[in-house]
Each structure stands twice: as C-alpha cells, then as structure tokens.
C-alpha positions in Angstrom: 0.0 0.0 0.0 1.2 3.5 -0.8 0.2 4.8 2.6 2.5 2.2 4.2 5.3 3.0 1.8 5.1 6.7 2.7 5.0 6.1 6.5 1.4 6.7 7.4 0.9 3.1 8.3 3.2 0.3 9.4 3.7 -2.2 6.7 1.0 -4.8 7.1 1.1 -8.5 6.7 -0.2 -9.5 3.2 -3.9 -8.9 3.1 -4.2 -7.9 6.8 -5.1 -4.3 6.3 -7.7 -5.1 3.7 -9.6 -7.2 6.2 -9.7 -4.5 8.9 -12.4 -1.8 9.1 -11.0 1.6 8.1 -11.2 3.0 11.7 -9.2 0.1 13.2 -6.4 0.6 10.6 -5.8 4.2 11.7 -4.4 5.4 15.0 -5.4 8.7 16.5 -2.0 10.2 15.4 -2.6 8.9 11.8 -6.1 10.5 11.8 -4.6 13.8 12.8 -2.0 13.5 10.1 -4.6 12.9 7.4 -6.9 15.6 8.8 -4.1 18.1 8.5 -3.4 17.1 4.9 -7.0 17.4 4.0 -7.2 20.9 5.5 -4.1 21.8 3.5 -5.8 20.9 0.3 -9.2 22.4 1.2 -8.0 25.9 0.3 -11.3 27.7 0.7 -12.0 26.0 4.1 -15.5 24.7 3.2 -14.8 21.2 4.5 -14.5 19.6 1.1 -11.9 19.4 -1.8 -13.2 20.5 -5.2 -12.0 19.4 -8.5 -10.4 22.8 -9.1 -8.6 22.5 -5.7 -7.3 19.0 -6.6 -6.2 20.2 -10.0 -4.4 23.2 -8.6 -2.2 20.9 -6.4 -1.6 18.1 -8.9 -0.9 20.3 -11.9 1.7 22.0 -9.8 3.4 18.9 -8.5 2.9 16.3 -11.2 2.7 15.8 -14.9 -0.9 14.4 -14.7 -3.2 15.4 -17.5 -6.6 17.1 -16.7 -8.4 14.0 -17.9 -6.5 11.7 -15.5 -7.1 14.1 -12.6 -10.8 14.2 -13.4 -11.0 10.5 -13.6 -9.3 10.1 -10.3 -11.5 12.7 -8.7 -14.6 10.8 -9.7 -13.2 7.7 -8.2 -12.5 9.4 -4.9 -15.9 11.1 -4.9 -17.8 8.0 -4.0 -21.2 9.7 -3.5 -20.9 11.7 -6.7 -21.8 15.0 -5.2 -19.0 16.8 -7.0 -16.6 17.3 -4.1 -14.3 15.1 -2.0 -15.3 14.8 1.7 -12.8 13.9 4.4 -14.0 10.3 4.8 -13.7 9.8 1.0 -10.2 11.2 1.1 -9.2 8.9 4.0 -10.6 5.8 2.2 -8.6 6.7 -0.9 -5.4 7.4 1.0 -5.5 4.1 2.9 -7.3 2.0 0.2 -5.7 -0.5 -2.1 -3.4 1.3 -4.5 -4.7 1.7 -8.1 -2.0 1.7 -10.8 -2.6 5.3 -12.0 -3.1 6.6 -8.4 0.5 6.2 -7.5 1.8 9.6 -8.8 -1.1 11.4 -7.1 -0.5 9.8 -3.8 3.2 10.5 -4.0 2.3 14.2 -4.5 -0.5 14.5 -1.9 1.3 12.7 0.9 4.6 14.5 1.3 7.5 12.5 2.8 11.1 11.5 2.1 9.8 8.4 0.2 7.2 10.3 -1.7 9.7 12.9 -3.0 11.7 10.2 -4.7 8.6 8.6 -6.1 7.2 11.9 -7.3 10.4 12.7 -9.2 10.3 9.2 -10.8 6.7 9.6 -11.9 7.3 13.1 -13.3 10.1 11.7 -15.4 7.8 8.9 -16.6 5.6 11.5 -18.3 1.9 12.1 -18.4 -0.5 9.2 -17.9 2.3 6.8 -17.1 3.7 5.3 -13.9 6.5 3.4 -15.6 9.7 4.8 -17.1 11.1 4.3 -20.6 14.9 4.0 -21.1 15.2 7.4 -22.8 13.6 9.0 -19.8 15.9 7.2 -17.4 18.8 8.6 -19.4 17.3 12.0 -19.3 16.9 11.7 -15.5 20.6 10.8 -15.2 21.5 13.9 -17.3 19.2 16.4 -15.7 20.2 15.3 -12.2 23.9 15.6 -13.1 24.6 11.9 -12.6 26.2 11.7 -16.0 29.8 13.0 -15.8 33.4 11.9 -15.7 32.7 8.7 -13.7 29.4 7.8 -15.3 28.2 8.0 -18.9 24.9 8.1 -20.8 25.9 4.7 -22.4 26.3 3.2 -18.9 22.9 4.6 -18.0 21.4 2.6 -20.9 23.3 -0.5 -19.9 21.9 -0.3 -16.3 18.4 0.3 -17.6 18.7 -2.9 -19.7 19.9 -4.8 -16.6 16.9 -3.9 -14.5 14.1 -4.0 -17.1 12.1 -7.2 -17.5 13.2 -8.9 -20.8 10.8 -8.1 -23.6 9.4 -4.9 -21.8 10.3 -1.3 -22.5 9.5 0.3 -19.1 10.6 -0.1 -15.5 8.5 0.3 -12.3 9.5 2.4 -9.3 10.9 -0.7 -7.6 13.1 -1.5 -10.6 14.1 2.2 -10.7 15.4 1.9 -7.1 17.5 -1.0 -8.1 18.9 1.0 -11.0 19.9 3.8 -8.7 21.9 1.3 -6.6 23.8 0.3 -9.7 24.3 3.9 -10.8 25.8 4.7 -7.3 28.1 1.6 -7.5 29.3 2.4 -11.1 29.8 6.1 -10.4 31.3 5.7 -7.0 28.6 7.9 -5.5 27.0 7.7 -2.1 23.6 6.0 -2.6 21.7 8.2 -0.1 23.2 11.3 -1.6 22.3 10.2 -5.1 18.7 9.4 -4.0 18.4 12.8 -2.4 19.7 14.5 -5.6 17.1 12.7 -7.7 14.3 13.3 -5.1 14.9 17.1 -4.9 15.0 17.5 -8.7 11.2 17.2 -8.8 11.1 16.1 -12.4 12.5 16.8 -15.9 14.1 20.2 -16.7 13.0 22.1 -19.8 14.8 24.9 -21.7 13.6 28.2 -20.5 12.0 26.8 -17.4 13.1 28.1 -14.0 12.0 25.7 -11.3 10.3 27.2 -8.3 10.1 25.8 -4.8 7.0 23.6 -4.4 6.0 24.3 -0.8 4.5 21.0 0.4 7.6 19.0 -0.8 10.4 21.6 -0.8 9.6 23.5 2.4 11.2 21.4 5.2 8.9 23.2 7.7 6.2 20.8 6.5 8.4 18.0 8.0 9.0 17.4 11.7 11.3 15.3 13.9 14.6 14.3 12.3 13.3 15.0 8.8 12.8 18.7 9.7 15.8 19.3 11.9 18.9 17.3 10.7 19.5 19.4 7.6 19.3 16.6 5.1 16.2 18.0 3.4 17.2 21.6 2.9 16.5 22.5 -0.7 18.4 24.9 -2.8 17.6 25.4 -6.4 19.7 27.0 -9.1 18.4 30.0 -10.9 20.1 28.9 -14.1 18.1 27.6 -17.0 18.5 23.9 -17.6 19.2 22.0 -20.8 16.9 19.6 -22.7 19.5 16.9 -23.1 17.8 13.6 -23.8 14.4 14.8 -24.8 11.4 15.1 -22.6 8.2 13.2 -21.8 6.3 16.4 -22.6 7.7 16.7 -26.1 10.2 19.4 -25.2 7.6 22.1 -24.4 8.5 24.5 -21.6 6.2 25.8 -18.8 6.7 27.5 -15.6 5.8 25.5 -12.5 4.4 27.7 -9.8 4.2 26.6 -6.1 0.9 25.9 -4.5 -0.2 28.3 -1.8 -2.8 26.7 0.5 -4.4 29.0 3.0 -4.6 26.4 5.8 -1.9 25.5 8.3 1.3 23.6 7.4 1.3 19.9 7.1 2.7 18.7 10.5 3.8 15.7 12.4 3.9 13.4 9.4 6.9 11.6 10.6 
C-alpha cells in the first residue's frame, strides 16, 4: 500500500489491512496527520476538496493530465456530489493502490519516500507510472549523474539490466535497483544520489526556471529528524536547464508555480 510506503501506516502482513475496518487501521495520530493534509488541500476552508482545488495541487506537483485528474477525482468522490469529503479522502489514501493513483498519492502525501517517487513519476511523463529507457537517461543527465565517472551509455546498460526482458519500461521498484547500480558504477554515495534525484522534482526544460514547491520543498512541513537534521534543505539554481535527452512532454516549456494553500502547514507526518 502506498500509505504504508510513505510512512502513514506500518507495513501490514499480506492482506491484513484489507480485512480490517478503516477505523481500526488508523491510530489517532494517523487520523490527525490525514486531517491536516485534507485541511491543507481544502484551500477555501469549506470542508471539502473540489475538482479545481485538486487540479491546482496536482498540476503544480505532477505531470498528470486534466483527464487523468478528473477520472481520479470521480473515483475518490464515491457519493458523486462533485466534491471530496474527508471520509472519502481517507478511504482513498488508505485504500488499495490503483495503478494510476501512485503519482497522485506521492504528490499528496509529502515525505522523504514520496519525494523520490514523485520525481520518478514526473520523469515517466503524463498518464504513465513506468519509465522508458530514454527518460531514465534524461533523468541521469538532468540530475547531473552523468559526468566523468558515469556516462549516458552506462545509464542505458543499467536500464537494460533492471528492465524485464521483452518490456520497454521499468517500475519504481526497478528504478530503485537501477539507482543502486548507478551509485556503484559512479562511486557515489547512494543516499546522496537518491536525495539528488528526489529534490530534482522532475525533468528540466529549456527556458524553465523551477520554483520551490511548498509541500515538498519546504522542510517546515516535515517534523522530527526530517525537519531538523538538515538533510532535506532544498536549494535550487536560478540557471536555466538544458533539454538533453528529450522530454516526456515533447520538449515544451512551462513555468511551474508553487501551491499556496491558505490552511496550516502539514505537520507531524513523521
């Protein structure tokens, strides 16, 4: 489950969470965490999340298309009243992960794990949660992993090592294995490499200056060691980035603006 992977729930035994009522699967602390998240996204404070509010968040943080966001919105809005209520949001967060929900959950549940997942899904391109070889190479170039000790050709070789024979795309789990091989080949610290990829946020485009995305880049939304040990300080260059390796968006450039929710910060996630 995505909620387990992102730290909102302990990893359950196979099938155990699905057999429990929703209330028994959540501690009081977890209820507060999700309630704070929901309030963050309910920007007008009316107690529900509208399609426009959800679009505003996901269009800022992900490469999801409007049609995909609309489809997901309808799936979360179980009673079909045109808005997402708190209970509906909770059931989606802690429900069984649907293939195309992964990118949205990575964006909407900020954590260390979700930052790396979000970067991966953004490099996959719109309407995809698996990565092609050319986008893996682009990720390596955009994140400055390609250099004196690691080449684009070696990135291709590593991709072919982790991809299932006969397939053209890798999953997030296979991507994590690829990062281990990149770190070994380039002589780079794995945790530092993962952090570099996680803080990239996604592919760079010519003429695009990346802005801080508050929910993921503002370490004040993290607490405990995640907020205080300095590992998650984000600095972004004001320089324009290159388009080496092509882009999932066909090379178009657009400015990504940070979300500005009016509610309190996300707190006590970890």
